[in-house]
C-alpha positions, -999 to 999 in steps of 0.1 A, spaced: 441 302 -60 458 290 -28 495 289 -26 510 261 -8 546 249 -5 565 218 6 588 221 36 607 190 52 617 187 85 658 180 79 673 215 83 704 213 55 739 213 79 755 245 65 772 270 82 760 301 62 725 293 62 702 314 90 682 286 100 705 262 105 727 283 126 698 297 147 690 259 151 721 253 166 722 279 187 689 275 201 700 236 204 669 225 191 681 190 172 677 155 181 709 144 196 734 113 195 763 108 221 752 146 229 757 159 194 730 163 166 720 135 147 734 135 112 711 120 87 707 128 49 674 140 29 673 163 -1 695 188 8 723 165 17 735 162 52 709 172 76 699 173 114 664 169 126 646 189 148 633 176 181 595 190 181 593 176 217 614 205 231 597 241 238 623 256 224 625 239 192 583 249 189 595 281 196 625 282 170 602 263 143 577 291 147 598 324 144 616 304 110 580 299 97 572 332 104 604 347 88 596 327 58 562 341 58 574 380 55 592 368 23 568 342 7 532 349 20 520 309 20 484 300 21 495 271 42 524 244 48 527 208 29 551 191 54 570 159 34 593 132 47 585 138 87 582 99 96 613 113 97 627 101 64 665 94 58 686 82 30 710 67 52 709 41 79 728 42 113 754 68 124 768 90 99 795 113 91 799 139 66 825 122 36 858 150 38 872 129 4 840 136 -20 812 158 -22 778 148 -5 753 149 -26 774 148 -60 750 162 -80 745 132 -101 723 102 -100 691 97 -79 690 123 -52 677 97 -26 708 73 -25 731 76 7 767 96 1 775 98 39 797 78 56 780 58 76 782 25 98 753 1 112 746 7 150 744 -23 168 756 -23 205 721 -13 219 685 -31 223 668 4 209 689 -2 174 687 -39 170 660 -57 186 655 -95 179 627 -89 154 636 -68 121 606 -49 99 597 -51 63 611 -26 46 597 -31 9 605 -64 14 637 -64 32 639 -76 66 659 -49 86 663 -33 120 635 -8 128 659 24 126 662 15 83 664 49 66 649 68 95 663 80 125 685 60 149 660 44 171 686 50 203 687 90 195 679 113 221 648 140 223 642 163 250 643 154 285 660 119 279 629 103 253 642 76 234 634 79 193 625 47 198 601 56 221 586 89 199 594 77 164 558 71 158 545 107 168 575 128 151 551 137 124 523 142 146 543 168 167 559 188 137 522 193 125 517 208 159 542 232 158 538 237 123 498 246 132 508 270 161 530 289 140 505 296 112 477 301 132 498 328 152 504 344 123 471 356 109 445 341 137 428 318 110 425 280 104 462 267 88 461 248 61 487 218 67 493 188 46 513 163 66 532 127 53 531 111 87 502 115 111 491 94 144 459 99 166 443 133 170 465 148 136 438 156 123 432 181 146 459 200 128 466 185 97 452 170 64 470 135 55 479 122 22 495 89 20 526 100 6 547 76 -20 520 49 -23 502 34 -52 471 31 -32 452 56 -15 418 63 5 420 93 18 440 124 -2 463 106 -24 496 117 -48 502 105 -85 534 99 -96 546 106 -136 561 71 -137 522 53 -128 517 36 -157 481 44 -146 481 77 -134 454 87 -156 424 64 -139 440 77 -108 433 111 -119 400 107 -126 396 87 -92 412 120 -74 378 139 -85 360 125 -63 378 128 -32 390 155 -9 428 160 -22 446 154 -51 477 156 -60 499 155 -88 536 147 -85 556 175 -98 529 199 -108 501 215 -85 482 206 -56 442 203 -63 420 208 -29 384 195 -43 352 205 -33 331 184 -15 297 169 -31 266 155 -10 243 127 -27 221 102 -7 209 70 -17 184 47 0 190 12 14 176 8 47 190 39 66 209 66 51 251 56 51 278 74 42 297 48 18 325 49 -8 339 22 -29 364 24 -62 379 -2 -78 405 -6 -103 420 -17 -134 452 -31 -121 470 -41 -147 481 -25 -180 452 -25 -205 424 -44 -184 392 -30 -196 371 -52 -168 369 -53 -132 353 -77 -106 345 -57 -81 329 -63 -46 296 -45 -32 285 -46 4 254 -51 10 231 -26 2 216 -12 -30 244 5 -53 239 30 -83 260 45 -105 267 80 -105 272 78 -146 239 61 -155 213 65 -125 190 36 -137 221 14 -136 212 -7 -100 234 -33 -80 215 -52 -49 239 -70 -28 223 -87 2 255 -106 15 285 -89 -1 290 -98 -40 315 -98 -67 303 -82 -99 324 -85 -133 322 -47 -144 335 -24 -176 365 -3 -168 378 15 -199 407 38 -187 378 66 -194 351 52 -175 353 57 -139 335 28 -115 323 42 -82 294 51 -59 290 70 -32 263 85 -6 265 105 23 238 122 46 256 151 66 270 186 56 287 211 71 297 247 59 323 273 67 345 298 55 372 275 58 389 301 81 380 298 117 405 284 138 380 259 155 351 240 134 323 248 150 291 262 155 289 297 171 274 331 162 267 326 125 300 314 116 290 280 102 259 258 94 252 223 101 224 200 81 213 166 89 196 148 60 167 119 65 144 102 48 116 76 44 107 52 18 74 33 20 47 23 -13 69 42 -33 69 72 -17 98 93 -3 101 115 24 130 140 25 140 166 55 164 179 71 172 196 105 198 226 102 219 241 130 227 278 126 211 283 90 219 321 89 255 313 80 243 295 47 216 320 37 234 348 40 258 334 18 226 326 -5 235 286 -2 205 268 -10 203 228 -23 190 232 -60 177 197 -63 170 160 -48 176 130 -71 162 96 -53 174 65 -70 156 31 -70 120 37 -75 106 19 -102 144 19 -116 146 52 -127 160 87 -110 137 110 -96 141 149 -90 130 168 -64 136 206 -66 132 221 -29 107 250 -25 97 250 -59 
């Protein structure tokens, strides 16, 4: 069991809050007209750390160290780091009301705000589609004319905010115990995979790791799908890391493919699924095969309890999840490539192993290989038996 906690980048504006106090002293926040840019997230009024600033990276690492001494977490889940803001524009803390009030939805803006329209950065000639609204690009995020370290505008740095936070978080956690950190980030950029895993947050359709909300009517179906993905997170519940499985299928060259199809309307028990070219097998009835030459749609039964999914892969990397870098060195990991040929109903299956010592010392061996597509039935091979 691992203990992962969620944190947001927005630091609550509170003169008695040590994290905020030290942030002000170290001058780590994004600025607007020379003052820390004010936004609103779950704590209420917040300032956002500027992770492009080397001093911010040091401060962030120190705050994680302080927290880790109190709560020795196994990893961090960095959320709301697009960055998300419940308000838009230039805001102030209201003097005549409590913000947030403590009643009603916590995501309703309660700061006193006005739109920023005097710069081409905040109000360019084009709009973005934000949940159906045509709005300026700074809508519900950091104002795009706000300033980062060394004069960099948010307009230019917005897309790498979550990436820069992931790098700073990775450096902090790795420095604590010298192990590979587990970091889950809602916002990523090209190259983020070196520092953090990614899940797609508050969306209903996901491909890598996803979040299932209690208010989705099809949440039970998504839980079934989640069992086959690297990560499943239930909102207001627990984080479920999933162990990988290895399957192989023959359709010409071995390839990695994974498709799933959903019942997108309540009560629907069938789906019309598109199968790419190749041979596809049911994971739950291995005698069932669908052969698609140019890509074809097939009507499939998909009641709530029946997951429609096909999967194949041919590579395997094994280590202890704690190496700082995922690499083969000094018996600390094992890598396996699987190959196969089929001719006249005979299958030849072999593997090439690099650094076998790690897996052998752990006693990890392949128990069986099931071959599909020979005469319409599955054949099982027990390696070494």
